[in-house]
C-alpha positions as CSV (number, residue, x, y, z in Angstrom):
1,M,13.3,-10.8,-12.9
2,D,10.5,-8.4,-13.3
3,N,11.2,-5.8,-15.4
4,G,8.5,-3.6,-14.1
5,V,11.3,-3.3,-11.2
6,H,13.1,-0.2,-11.2
7,I,15.3,1.6,-8.6
8,I,16.2,5.5,-8.0
9,Y,19.4,6.1,-6.6
10,R,19.1,9.1,-4.4
11,N,21.1,10.1,-1.7
12,Y,21.1,14.2,-0.5
13,K,22.5,13.9,2.8
14,N,25.9,12.7,1.7
15,P,28.4,12.9,-1.1
16,L,27.7,11.0,-3.9
17,N,30.1,7.6,-3.7
18,I,30.8,6.7,-7.6
19,K,32.1,3.5,-6.8
20,I,28.8,2.4,-5.0
21,L,27.0,3.4,-7.6
22,I,28.8,1.9,-10.0
23,N,28.8,-1.6,-8.4
24,L,25.0,-0.6,-7.9
25,R,24.6,-0.2,-11.9
26,N,26.3,-3.3,-12.6
27,F,24.3,-5.5,-10.5
28,C,21.4,-3.9,-11.9
29,K,22.3,-4.7,-15.4
30,K,23.1,-8.1,-14.5
31,K,19.3,-8.4,-13.1
32,G,17.5,-6.5,-15.6
33,V,16.3,-3.5,-13.3
34,K,16.5,0.0,-14.3
35,L,18.5,2.5,-12.5
36,Y,17.8,6.0,-12.6
37,L,19.5,8.6,-10.6
38,S,18.6,11.4,-8.9
39,N,19.2,15.1,-10.2
40,N,22.7,14.6,-12.1
41,F,22.0,14.2,-15.9
42,K,25.6,14.4,-16.5
43,L,26.9,11.8,-14.4
44,A,24.0,9.4,-15.1
45,L,24.7,9.9,-18.8
46,K,28.4,9.1,-18.2
47,L,28.1,6.1,-16.4
48,Q,25.4,5.1,-19.0
49,L,22.3,4.8,-16.1
50,D,18.9,3.9,-17.8
51,G,17.6,7.6,-16.7
52,V,17.6,10.3,-14.1
53,Y,14.8,11.3,-11.6
54,L,13.9,14.9,-11.1
55,P,12.1,15.4,-7.5
56,S,9.1,17.9,-7.2
57,F,11.8,20.5,-5.6
58,N,14.0,20.6,-9.4
59,K,12.1,23.1,-11.1
60,S,15.3,23.5,-13.8
61,T,14.5,23.1,-17.5
62,R,18.1,23.6,-18.5
63,Y,18.7,19.9,-19.2
64,N,17.2,20.3,-22.3
65,C,19.9,21.1,-24.0
66,F,21.5,17.7,-23.5
67,K,21.6,15.2,-26.1
68,F,20.1,11.7,-24.7
69,K,21.2,8.6,-25.4
70,K,18.5,6.2,-27.0
71,N,16.4,4.7,-24.2
72,F,17.4,7.2,-21.6
73,D,14.6,8.4,-19.7
74,V,13.7,10.8,-17.5
75,I,11.0,10.4,-14.7
76,G,10.1,13.2,-12.0
77,S,7.7,13.4,-8.9
78,A,4.7,16.0,-8.3
79,H,2.5,16.9,-5.8
80,N,-0.3,19.2,-7.5
81,V,-1.2,20.9,-10.4
82,T,2.1,23.3,-10.4
83,E,4.3,21.0,-10.2
84,L,2.4,18.5,-12.5
85,N,3.1,21.5,-15.0
86,T,6.6,21.9,-14.4
87,K,7.2,18.2,-14.8
88,I,5.5,18.1,-18.5
89,R,7.5,21.5,-19.2
90,Q,10.8,19.4,-18.4
91,K,8.9,16.2,-20.7
92,V,9.4,13.2,-18.2
93,K,8.0,10.2,-19.1
94,S,6.3,9.0,-16.2
95,I,5.7,11.3,-12.9
96,F,5.3,10.0,-9.3
97,I,2.2,11.4,-7.7
98,A,2.2,11.9,-4.0
99,P,1.5,11.4,-1.4
100,V,-1.9,9.6,-2.5
101,F,-2.8,7.5,0.5
102,K,-0.3,8.5,3.3
103,K,-2.0,9.4,6.1
104,K,0.9,12.0,7.8
105,R,1.4,15.4,6.9
106,Y,-0.6,16.6,3.4
107,K,-2.1,13.5,1.4
108,L,-3.5,14.0,-2.0
109,G,-5.7,11.3,-1.8
110,I,-7.5,9.4,-4.9
111,Y,-9.9,12.2,-5.8
112,G,-6.5,14.3,-6.2
113,F,-4.9,11.4,-7.9
114,L,-7.9,11.7,-10.5
115,K,-7.9,15.6,-10.7
116,L,-4.1,15.4,-11.5
117,K,-5.0,12.4,-14.1
118,N,-7.2,14.7,-15.8
119,F,-4.5,17.2,-16.6
120,T,-2.0,15.2,-18.6
121,N,-1.7,12.2,-20.6
122,R,1.9,10.9,-19.1
123,N,2.0,7.9,-17.2
124,L,1.4,8.4,-13.3
125,I,3.0,6.5,-11.2
126,I,1.0,6.3,-7.4
127,L,3.7,7.1,-4.1
128,G,3.2,7.7,-0.5
129,G,1.3,4.9,1.4
130,V,1.3,1.9,-0.4
131,T,0.5,-1.4,1.2
132,K,-0.9,-4.5,0.2
133,E,-4.5,-3.6,1.4
134,K,-4.5,-0.5,-1.3
135,M,-3.3,-2.9,-4.4
136,N,-6.8,-3.3,-5.6
137,M,-7.4,0.5,-5.3
138,I,-4.0,1.4,-7.5
139,S,-5.6,-1.0,-10.3
140,F,-8.9,1.0,-9.9
141,L,-7.4,4.3,-10.3
142,N,-5.7,2.9,-13.5
143,A,-1.9,4.6,-12.6
144,E,0.9,2.8,-14.4
145,G,2.4,1.4,-11.2
146,F,3.3,2.2,-7.6
147,A,6.2,3.2,-6.1
148,A,6.8,2.8,-2.4
149,I,9.5,3.0,0.0
150,N,8.4,1.7,3.8
151,Y,6.4,-1.1,1.4
152,F,9.8,-3.1,0.2
153,Q,11.5,-2.5,3.3
154,K,9.0,-4.1,5.2
155,K,9.4,-7.1,2.9
156,R,12.5,-7.0,1.2
157,P,12.2,-9.6,-1.9
158,L,14.6,-12.0,-2.0
159,F,16.7,-10.8,-5.4
160,L,17.9,-7.5,-4.0
161,K,21.1,-9.0,-2.3
162,G,23.0,-6.8,-3.8
163,P,26.0,-4.9,-2.7
C-alpha cells in the first residue's frame, strides 16, 4: 500500500455513524492508510485516528487546549490568504489549497497557488480539478501532493474494497 494515501471522513449532511467510522478506522489501519475525521477533535482522539481535518469554514482555535497524542496531525483547507492565515494560527501541518484547476465557479489557478505558497512554509496540497493530464503541472508547482474526489471516483483503485 502506498503510504502517501490518506482518507478524510467528512459527512456534513447526516449524523455521524460511529460504527461505520470504527470499521473504516480498522480497515485503514490494516491497509496502512491514514484516516482523518473532519471537525471533531474529541472523537478523533477517542477513536485513536491519525488526525483531524479543519475545513476552510472552521475558524476556531479553541482546540489548542487539547493534549494530542504522538503522531496526531491537524490538516486543513484554504481558498485565499485570509483562510491560509487562519490555518496557520490553527497550527495545521498540511493545507489543501483549492480550487487550483477546477473551472466551475471560483478558480484560484496556478498563479494564485504560487502566491499563497509565498505566505507559508507549511505543506501545500493541490485540490480541485485534478486530472491525469494535470499530474505534470502538480510536480512543476512543487506541491506536497494532491487531493481529489472525482479523480478517484472515476478510477477506483482496487485496494478500496472496504467497509
